[in-house]
C-alpha positions in Angstrom: 0.0 0.0 0.0 1.3 3.5 -0.9 2.8 5.4 2.0 1.0 8.7 2.7 2.5 11.8 4.3 0.4 14.4 6.3 1.4 18.1 6.3 -0.2 21.5 6.8 -0.3 24.1 4.0 -1.8 27.5 4.8 -3.7 25.9 7.6 -5.1 23.1 5.5 -4.4 19.5 6.4 -3.0 17.7 3.3 -2.3 14.0 2.8 -0.2 13.1 -0.2 1.9 10.1 -1.3 5.5 10.0 0.1 7.9 11.7 -2.2 5.4 14.4 -3.4 6.9 17.9 -3.9 5.4 20.7 -1.8 4.4 22.5 -5.0 2.2 19.6 -6.0 0.9 18.9 -2.5 -0.3 22.5 -2.5 -2.0 22.0 -5.9 -3.8 18.9 -4.6 -5.2 21.1 -1.8 -6.3 23.8 -4.3 -3.5 26.2 -3.4 -1.4 27.7 -6.2 2.3 28.3 -5.7 3.6 30.3 -8.6 6.5 29.0 -10.6 8.1 29.7 -14.0 10.8 27.0 -14.2 8.8 24.1 -12.7 7.0 21.9 -15.2 5.4 18.7 -14.1 7.3 15.7 -15.5 10.6 17.5 -16.3 13.8 17.6 -14.2 13.9 20.1 -11.4 15.6 23.4 -12.1 14.9 25.8 -9.2 16.0 28.6 -11.5 13.2 31.2 -11.1 12.8 31.3 -7.3 9.2 32.3 -7.6 8.0 29.3 -5.7 9.7 30.3 -2.4 7.6 29.3 0.6 8.1 29.7 4.4 8.4 26.4 6.3 8.1 26.3 10.1 11.5 26.0 11.8 13.4 26.4 8.5 16.0 29.2 8.8 15.2 30.6 5.3 12.7 30.5 2.5 12.7 27.3 0.5 11.8 26.5 -3.1 8.6 24.5 -3.2 9.5 22.9 -6.5 12.5 21.0 -5.0 11.1 20.5 -1.5 9.7 17.1 -0.7 6.7 16.9 1.6 7.6 15.6 5.1 5.4 14.3 7.9 4.3 17.2 10.2 5.7 19.9 7.9 4.0 23.3 8.2 4.1 25.4 5.1 3.0 29.0 4.5 2.7 30.2 0.9 1.6 33.9 1.3 3.4 35.4 4.3 4.7 38.9 4.0 8.3 37.6 3.6 7.2 35.3 0.8 5.3 38.0 -1.0 8.2 40.4 -0.7 10.6 37.7 -2.1 8.4 37.1 -5.1 8.1 40.8 -5.7 11.9 41.1 -5.7 12.3 38.2 -8.0 9.9 39.8 -10.5 11.9 43.0 -10.3 15.0 41.1 -11.3 13.2 39.3 -14.1 12.0 42.6 -15.5 15.5 44.2 -15.5 16.0 43.6 -19.2 12.5 42.5 -20.1 11.0 44.7 -22.8 7.6 46.2 -22.0 6.0 45.2 -25.3 2.9 43.4 -23.9 0.7 45.3 -26.4 2.4 43.5 -29.3 3.7 40.3 -27.7 2.0 37.2 -28.9 1.8 35.8 -25.4 -0.4 38.7 -24.2 -3.3 37.3 -22.3 -1.6 34.0 -21.8 1.7 35.1 -20.3 2.6 33.7 -16.9 5.0 36.5 -16.2 2.3 39.1 -17.0 0.0 37.3 -14.5 2.6 37.2 -11.7 3.5 40.9 -12.2 -0.2 41.9 -11.8 -0.3 39.7 -8.7 3.0 40.5 -7.0 4.9 43.1 -9.1 6.3 46.4 -7.8 4.7 49.5 -9.2 8.1 50.9 -10.3 11.6 49.6 -10.9 14.8 50.6 -9.1 16.9 49.7 -12.2 17.6 52.8 -14.2 20.3 51.4 -16.5 19.6 50.9 -20.2 18.1 47.5 -21.0 20.4 45.0 -22.7 18.7 44.4 -26.1 19.3 41.6 -28.6 17.6 41.4 -32.0 14.9 38.8 -32.6 16.1 35.5 -34.2 14.4 33.1 -36.5 15.3 29.6 -35.5 13.2 28.0 -38.2 10.2 29.0 -40.3 8.0 27.9 -37.4 10.0 29.1 -34.4 11.1 32.6 -33.5 13.1 33.7 -30.5 13.1 37.1 -28.8 16.0 36.9 -26.2 15.1 40.0 -24.1 11.7 38.4 -23.2 13.4 35.2 -22.0 13.5 34.6 -18.3 15.9 31.6 -18.5 13.5 29.1 -16.9 15.0 26.4 -19.2 11.6 24.7 -19.8 12.3 24.7 -23.6 15.7 23.1 -23.2 14.4 20.4 -20.9 11.3 19.5 -22.9 13.5 19.2 -26.1 16.1 17.1 -24.3 14.1 15.0 -21.8 10.6 14.9 -23.4 11.6 14.5 -27.1 15.2 13.3 -26.9 16.1 15.7 -29.6 18.5 18.1 -27.8 18.0 20.9 -30.4 18.2 23.7 -27.8 20.9 24.7 -25.3 22.2 27.7 -23.4 24.8 30.0 -24.9 26.9 32.9 -23.5 27.2 33.9 -19.8 26.0 36.4 -17.3 23.5 39.0 -18.5 24.1 37.9 -22.1 23.0 34.3 -21.4 20.3 33.1 -23.8 18.7 30.1 -25.4 20.1 29.0 -28.7 20.1 26.1 -31.2 22.7 23.4 -30.5 23.6 23.2 -34.2 24.6 26.5 -35.8 22.0 29.2 -36.0 19.0 27.2 -36.9 17.0 24.3 -35.5 17.5 20.8 -36.7 14.7 19.0 -34.8 11.2 17.6 -34.9 9.8 21.1 -35.3 7.1 20.1 -32.8 6.7 23.5 -31.3 6.6 22.1 -27.8 9.2 24.8 -26.9 6.7 27.5 -27.9 3.8 26.3 -25.9 5.8 25.4 -22.8 7.4 28.8 -22.7 5.8 30.8 -19.9 6.5 34.2 -21.6 6.7 35.4 -25.2 10.3 34.5 -25.8 9.5 31.6 -28.2 6.7 32.3 -30.7 5.0 30.6 -33.6 5.8 31.6 -37.1 2.2 30.7 -38.0 0.4 32.6 -35.2 2.6 35.7 -34.5 0.9 39.1 -34.7 -2.4 37.6 -36.0 -4.8 37.9 -33.1 -5.3 37.7 -29.3 -6.5 34.5 -27.5 -9.7 36.2 -26.3 -10.6 37.0 -29.9 -10.7 33.4 -31.0 -13.1 30.5 -30.4 -11.3 27.4 -29.1 -12.5 24.1 -30.6 -11.1 20.9 -29.2 -10.9 18.2 -31.9 -8.7 15.3 -33.1 -5.6 15.8 -35.3 -6.3 14.9 -38.9 -2.9 13.4 -39.6 -1.3 10.3 -38.0 -3.1 7.5 -36.2 -2.1 8.4 -32.6 -5.3 10.4 -32.1 -3.9 13.5 -30.3 -6.4 16.1 -29.1 -5.7 19.5 -30.7 -7.4 22.7 -29.7 -7.9 24.9 -32.8 -8.0 28.7 -32.4 -10.6 30.0 -34.9 -11.3 33.5 -35.9 -13.5 34.7 -38.8 -14.0 31.1 -39.8 -10.2 30.5 -40.2 -7.9 28.4 -38.1 -5.2 30.7 -36.7 -3.3 28.2 -34.5 -3.4 24.8 -32.8 -2.2 23.6 -29.4 -3.4 21.7 -26.4 -2.3 23.9 -23.6 -5.2 22.9 -21.3 -3.7 19.3 -21.4 -7.1 17.8 -22.2 -7.2 14.6 -24.2 -5.0 11.6 -24.0 -1.9 13.4 -25.2 -1.8 16.1 -22.5 0.2 19.1 -23.9 2.1 17.0 -26.5 1.6 17.7 -30.2 4.0 16.9 -33.1 4.6 19.3 -36.0 1.6 18.0 -37.8 -0.8 18.5 -34.9 0.5 22.0 -34.0 1.3 23.4 -37.5 -0.1 21.1 -40.1 -3.6 22.4 -40.1 -2.9 24.9 -43.0 -3.9 22.4 -45.7 -7.5 23.5 -45.1 -6.9 27.0 -46.6 -4.6 25.9 -49.5 -5.6 27.7 -52.7 -6.0 24.4 -54.6 -8.9 23.3 -52.3 -11.9 22.2 -54.4 -14.9 24.5 -54.0 -17.3 23.3 -56.5 -18.2 19.9 -58.1 -16.6 19.1 -61.4 -18.0 17.0 -64.2 -16.0 15.8 -67.3 -17.4 17.3 -70.5 -15.5 17.1 -73.8 -12.5 15.5 -72.0 -12.2 18.3 -69.4 -13.4 18.7 -65.9 -15.8 21.7 -65.8 -17.6 23.2 -62.7 -21.3 22.4 -62.1 -23.6 22.9 -59.2 -24.2 20.2 -56.6 -27.7 19.2 -57.9 -26.3 18.5 -61.4 -23.3 16.5 -60.1 -25.3 14.4 -57.6 -28.0 13.7 -60.2 -25.4 12.5 -62.7 -23.7 10.2 -60.3 -27.0 8.8 -59.1 -28.2 8.2 -62.6 -25.0 6.4 -63.7 -24.9 4.3 -60.5 -28.5 3.2 -61.1 -27.8 2.3 -64.7 -24.8 0.2 -63.8 -26.5 -1.5 -60.9 -29.5 -2.3 -63.1 -27.5 -4.1 -65.7 -25.4 -6.0 -63.0 -22.2 -4.1 -63.7 -19.2 -4.3 -61.4 -18.7 -1.3 -59.0 -15.6 -0.9 -56.9 -15.5 1.3 -53.8 -12.3 2.6 -52.2 -12.7 4.2 -48.8 -10.4 6.4 -46.7 -8.2 6.3 -43.6 -9.2 9.9 -42.8 -13.0 9.9 -42.9 -14.9 9.4 -39.7 -16.3 6.2 -38.3 -19.8 7.4 -39.2 -18.8 8.1 -42.8 -17.0 4.8 -43.1 -19.9 2.9 -41.7 -22.4 4.6 -44.1 -20.1 4.1 -47.1 -19.9 0.3 -46.6 -23.6 0.3 -45.9 -24.3 2.3 -49.1 -22.1 0.0 -51.2 -23.6 -3.2 -50.0 -27.2 -2.3 -49.6 -27.7 0.3 -52.3 -25.1 -0.4 -55.0 -25.2 -4.2 -54.3 -21.4 -4.5 -54.4 -19.0 -6.0 -52.0 -15.9 -4.8 -53.9 -14.9 -2.4 -51.1 -11.6 -1.8 -49.6 -9.1 0.8 -48.3 -5.4 1.3 -48.0 -4.4 -1.1 -45.2 -1.3 0.0 -43.4 -1.3 -2.5 -40.6 -2.7 -6.0 -40.1 -5.3 -5.2 -37.4 -7.6 -8.0 -38.7 -4.9 -10.7 -38.0 -4.3 -9.3 -34.5 -8.0 -9.4 -33.7 -8.1 -13.0 -34.9 -5.0 -14.0 -33.1 -6.3 -12.6 -29.8 -9.6 -14.4 -30.1 -10.9 -15.7 -26.7 -9.1 -13.2 -24.5 -9.8 -9.7 -23.2 -7.5 -6.8 -22.2 -4.8 -7.8 -24.7 -4.9 -4.6 -26.7 -2.8 -1.9 -25.2 -4.0 1.7 -24.8 -1.9 4.8 -25.1 -2.0 5.0 -21.3 -0.6 1.5 -21.0 2.5 2.7 -22.9 3.2 5.2 -20.1 2.6 2.6 -17.3 4.0 -0.7 -18.6 7.2 -2.0 -17.1 8.6 -3.2 -20.4 8.0 -2.7 -24.1 9.2 -4.2 -27.4 9.2 -2.3 -30.6 9.4 -4.3 -33.8 10.2 -2.9 -37.2 9.0 0.6 -36.5 10.5 4.1 -36.3 8.2 5.4 -33.6 9.7 8.9 -33.4 9.1 9.5 -37.1 5.9 7.6 -37.6 4.1 7.4 -34.3 5.3 10.5 -32.4 2.9 10.4 -29.4 3.5 6.7 -28.8 7.3 7.4 -28.8 6.7 10.3 -26.4 4.7 8.0 -24.0 7.5 5.4 -24.0 10.2 8.0 -23.4 8.2 9.5 -20.5 7.7 6.1 -19.0 11.5 5.5 -19.2 12.2 8.8 -17.5 9.5 8.6 -14.8 9.1 4.8 -14.2 12.3 3.2 -15.5 10.7 1.5 -18.5 12.9 -1.3 -20.0 12.7 -1.0 -23.8 13.7 -3.5 -26.4 14.0 -2.5 -30.1 14.2 -4.8 -33.1 14.5 -2.7 -36.2 16.3 -2.8 -39.6 17.9 0.6 -39.1 18.7 3.3 -36.4 15.7 4.7 -34.4 15.6 7.2 -31.6 14.4 4.6 -29.1 17.9 3.2 -29.2 19.0 6.1 -27.0 17.5 4.4 -23.9 16.8 0.8 -25.0 18.2 -1.9 -22.7 18.6 -4.0 -25.8 18.7 -3.0 -29.5 18.8 -5.5 -32.2 19.3 -4.8 -35.9 17.8 -7.3 -38.4 17.3 -7.5 -42.1 13.8 -7.1 -43.5 11.9 -10.3 -43.2 13.9 -11.6 -40.2 12.2 -9.5 -37.5 10.4 -12.4 -35.8 13.6 -14.5 -35.7 15.4 -11.6 -34.0 12.5 -11.2 -31.5 12.5 -14.9 -30.6 16.2 -14.5 -29.8 15.2 -12.2 -27.0 12.9 -14.8 -25.3 15.2 -15.4 -22.3 15.4 -11.7 -21.5 11.8 -11.0 -22.0 10.7 -13.8 -19.8 12.4 -12.0 -16.9 10.1 -8.9 -17.3 6.9 -8.6 -15.2 4.8 -7.5 -18.1 5.2 -6.5 -21.7 3.7 -4.3 -24.5 4.6 -5.3 -28.0 4.3 -2.7 -30.8 4.7 -3.9 -34.4 4.6 -2.4 -37.8 3.7 -3.7 -41.3 6.6 -6.1 -41.3 4.5 -8.4 -39.1 1.3 -9.5 -40.9 -0.8 -12.4 -41.7 0.4 -15.7 -40.1 3.4 -13.8 -38.7 0.9 -12.0 -36.3 -0.3 -15.4 -35.0 3.3 -16.5 -34.6 4.1 -13.3 -32.6 1.1 -13.8 -30.3 2.1 -17.4 -29.8 5.6 -16.1 -28.9 4.0 -13.7 -26.4 2.1 -16.5 -24.8 5.3 -18.5 -24.4 6.8 -15.9 -22.2 4.5 -16.7 -19.3 3.9 -13.0 -18.5 1.0 -10.6 -19.3 1.5 -9.3 -22.8 -0.5 -6.6 -24.6 -0.2 -5.6 -28.3 -0.4 -2.5 -30.6 -0.7 -3.0 -34.3 0.7 0.2 -35.8 -1.3 1.9 -38.6 -0.6 5.1 -40.4 -3.5 7.6 -40.6 -6.1 9.4 -38.4 -8.8 6.7 -38.8 -7.0 3.7 -40.2 -8.1 1.6 -37.3 -11.7 2.9 -37.7 -11.7 2.1 -41.4 -11.1 -1.6 -40.6 -13.5 -1.6 -37.6 -16.3 -0.2 -39.7 -16.0 -2.8 -42.4 -14.2 -1.1 -45.3 -13.0 -4.6 -46.3 -14.2 -7.0 -49.1 -14.5 -10.0 -46.7 -15.6 -8.4 -43.4 -18.6 -6.4 -42.2 -18.4 -3.8 -39.4 -17.0 -5.4 -36.2 -14.9 -8.0 -38.2 -18.0 -10.2 -38.9 -17.8 -12.3 -42.0 -19.7 -11.0 -45.1 -21.5 -14.4 -45.3 -23.7 -13.2 -42.4 -25.2 -10.7 -44.9 -25.5 -13.3 -47.6 -22.5 -11.9 -49.5 -19.4 -13.4 -51.1 -15.9 -12.0 -50.7 -15.4 -9.0 -53.0 -12.3 -7.7 -54.7 -9.5 -6.1 -52.7 -8.0 -2.7 -53.6 -5.4 -3.9 -56.1 -7.9 -6.3 -57.7 -10.4 -3.4 -58.1 -7.8 -1.3 -59.9 -6.6 -4.2 -62.0 -10.1 -5.4 -63.1 -10.4 -4.7 -66.9 -14.2 -5.1 -66.8 -14.8 -2.6 -63.9 -17.9 -0.5 -64.7 -17.6 2.1 -62.0 -15.1 3.2 -59.3 -16.1 5.3 -56.4 -13.2 6.8 -54.4 -13.9 8.5 -51.1 -11.0 10.4 -49.6 -8.2 8.3 -51.1 -5.7 8.6 -53.9 -5.1 5.0 -55.2 -4.1 6.1 -58.7 -1.1 7.9 -57.5 0.8 4.6 -57.3 -1.2 2.3 -59.6 -3.1 2.7 -62.9 -6.8 1.9 -63.4 -7.0 -1.0 -65.8 -10.6 -0.3 -66.9 -10.4 2.6 -69.4 -14.2 2.7 -69.7 -15.0 2.8 -65.9 -17.2 5.7 -64.6 -15.0 7.2 -61.9 -16.4 9.3 -59.0 -14.0 10.9 -56.5 -14.8 12.8 -53.2 -11.7 14.7 -52.0 -10.3 18.0 -50.9 -7.9 18.4 -53.8 -7.6 17.5 -57.5 -5.3 14.6 -56.8 -4.0 12.1 -59.4 -7.1 10.0 -58.8 -9.4 13.0 -59.1 -7.9 14.1 -62.4 -8.9 10.7 -63.8 -12.5 11.1 -62.5 -15.7 11.8 -64.4 -17.2 13.5 -61.4 -15.3 15.2 -58.6 -17.2 16.2 -55.4 -15.5 18.6 -53.0 -15.3 17.1 -49.5 -14.9 18.7 -46.1 -11.8 18.0 -44.1 -11.7 16.5 -40.6 -11.6 20.0 -39.1 -14.9 20.9 -40.9 -17.0 18.0 -39.6 -18.2 16.2 -36.5 -18.0 12.5 -35.8 -15.6 10.1 -34.2 -12.1 8.7 -34.9 -10.6 5.5 -33.6 -6.8 5.8 -32.9 -4.1 3.2 -33.4 -4.8 1.7 -29.9 -8.5 1.4 -30.5 -9.5 4.5 -28.5 -12.6 6.3 -29.8 -12.6 10.1 -29.6 -15.0 12.8 -30.8 -14.3 15.1 -33.7 -15.7 18.6 -33.4 -16.4 20.9 -36.3 -14.2 24.0 -36.2 -14.8 25.9 -39.4 -16.9 25.8 -42.6 -15.3 25.7 -46.0 -17.3 27.2 -48.8 -18.5 24.8 -51.4 -17.5 21.6 -49.6 -19.8 19.0 -48.0 -19.0 16.3 -45.5 -18.8 12.8 -47.0 -21.8 11.9 -44.8 -23.8 14.7 -46.4 -22.8 13.5 -49.8 -23.9 10.0 -49.1 -27.3 11.4 -47.9 -27.7 13.4 -51.1 -26.8 10.4 -53.3 -29.2 8.1 -51.4 -32.0 10.6 -51.8 -31.3 10.9 -55.5 -31.4 7.1 -55.9 -34.5 6.8 -53.7 -32.6 4.6 -51.3 -32.8 4.5 -47.5 -29.6 4.3 -45.5 -30.8 6.3 -42.5 -30.3 10.0 -41.6 -27.1 11.7 -42.6 -26.5 12.8 -39.0 -23.3 11.8 -37.2 -25.1 11.4 -33.8 -27.8 9.1 -35.3 -25.2 7.1 -37.2 -23.0 6.6 -34.1 -26.1 5.4 -32.2 -26.5 2.7 -34.9 -22.8 1.9 -34.7 -23.1 1.5 -30.9 -26.0 -0.9 -31.4 -24.6 -3.0 -34.2 -20.8 -3.0 -34.1 -19.2 -5.2 -31.4 -16.9 -3.2 -29.1 -18.3 0.2 -29.9 -21.1 0.4 -27.3 -19.0 3.0 -25.4 -20.2 5.6 -22.8 -21.3 8.7 -24.6 -20.5 11.0 -21.7 -16.8 10.0 -22.0 -16.7 11.2 -25.6 -18.8 14.3 -24.9 -16.3 15.3 -22.2 -13.4 15.1 -24.6 -12.2 11.7 -23.3 -11.0 8.6 -25.1 -13.2 5.4 -24.8 -11.4 2.2 -25.6 -13.2 -0.1 -28.0 -13.1 -3.9 -27.7 -13.3 -5.7 -31.1 -15.2 -8.9 -31.6 -13.7 -11.5 -29.2 -13.7 -14.4 -31.6 -12.0 -15.9 -34.7 -12.1 -13.8 -37.9 -12.6 -16.2 -40.8 -10.7 -14.5 -43.6 -8.1 -15.5 -46.2 -4.8 -13.9 -45.1 -3.5 -11.5 -47.7 -0.3 -10.1 -46.3 0.6 -8.5 -49.6 -2.3 -6.0 -49.0 -0.7 -4.6 -45.9 1.7 -1.7 -46.7 2.7 1.3 -44.6 3.2 4.6 -46.5 6.4 5.1 -44.4 5.5 8.7 -43.8 7.8 10.7 -41.6 7.1 13.5 -39.2 7.0 15.9 -42.1 4.9 13.9 -44.5 1.2 12.9 -44.3 0.0 11.6 -47.6 -2.1 14.1 -49.6 -2.6 16.4 -46.6 1.1 16.7 -46.1 1.6 17.6 -49.7 -0.7 20.6 -49.3 0.6 21.9 -46.0 2.9 24.9 -46.3 4.1 24.5 -42.8 5.3 20.9 -43.2 7.0 21.7 -46.5 8.7 24.9 -45.3 11.1 23.3 -42.8 14.5 22.0 -43.8 13.7 18.6 -42.2 10.7 18.1 -44.5 12.2 15.2 -46.5 12.6 13.4 -43.2 16.3 12.5 -43.8 18.1 15.2 -41.8 16.7 13.9 -38.6 16.3 10.2 -38.5 16.9 8.3 -35.3 
């Protein structure tokens, strides 16, 4: 049982676990002790001295951020001596601080500003001229204004400890001390922007947000990042129906304050000038703009004609559309179009893992498990590049709880910095290398295994059998690429499975064609592509096929289409996403984009034009149907409404499918690439690391 310590803070009796710092003990009692340098989870610095408190029988004031609570300790946080000390510290901090609050981007959110209002002196005793240094641009995304810096070292610590990048350090000495890049005069890093949001003042500012607006002038919409599969919560600052910035400073969501470069800066694809604003129809060999009524009527008529004569229709869904949209798409394809030729780009073999874990519960790890587990094994994945939040969780676990990490990879990865064992292997030999670690892994109390697309089909069964042989509790994460890759599989965008991994035979259907087979079919009569770009990498064999594309941009696939329908992005719709660990979260609409419609609205328009009934095109109503019909999705709605993540639990039984490992293929995106969305993000393409080769490992 955890040992508890009793102490008194400002007359309140407080009971906290042994080892708790006084600053956190006070917070637990609802008492705020101000601090600039202290940041929960990072190494202690005691640099700012703002958290000084008076402790009974202590000969001097002590820093609450380094003081461990002791039994019987009596702490006072607002005595005259404490207040005077804080006032003096603020006077020192303002010695060279410019009084540019009216133009500083941190205005209204500045911790120094708040403390000066609370404790600051009305006038300064320093009459000397302030030391001034010109503003520096560390990268297109990060600017640094040295005179504003109070040398709390939060940015240095989050970059070193939190990310393992070590891009920032301290240069010069004395009054000229400042933060600077560790390599030359520019950043070579993840460009995550964590240093900007963790900065308590306006020293580090965003190249995308600076001088645009004030926080009280924006609406703040909490939604889910549209890029990778980790499912990070991002809070979008919206003004005049435009996204101005993104962060998660309130630490809501499963990712706390963490966001990678995509989540913090990669939202600008929504305003790219090449966004589609009106439907396009091919006339005379060229795509020409028409209105929505004309476009929908044409698609409905052609679909009805092809269905009536028994033609072959292929449907390719998306890894970025919501669960509600994916569910309705497969329902539309099977019930209205009468086709089971439906698939999507599969980036990880979730189906094989669900099948291999049949008959057991609690074997799928959550993102929280990665922070708590005692040991983890990473197989054939570069987490820092491809799964940044999962990498952050494992690194935080190592720093806070002593995680023992094992890495089996074909090349260098950042996780090797702290792995207890790192094994290099050639592609195709990953499981043999893993099995060579059996003796060491058996000595661990528990284990989470994370594997990429190198482990698929029967190899997933072999991996689970290996986990069973260890004789310890083992959980698994099948890594997938995009925002709703897991949800696409769960919702039945597969030719052989219905939603919830139920066989299509239950609906009286036979197995349909998979994605490569759809593209290669010479007798395909129609192809409907929703939020995907399959023709970027493979041609369409049927030259006579009627092609309909729903997308944000005129991609390679859209250029081949007969009808193109402008679709809304994830930041322009409501619904749910399911992340890589199977955790369901709610997507909230932040803005409207003129001319675009959500994919769910488009399905509703097509169904009405074809006089078909697929249910209301309403995300809440569709999710109710999902909860009632899809195994594992009957989650508590209040959890989602409150911005939480509800873990799903897929069908706990065998999945009768023919294994097709050749269909599983990761896109190998890096931190700075994100499929089509990454191509149209100026922020992701502006940094020197954009190709992903300057900072690997």
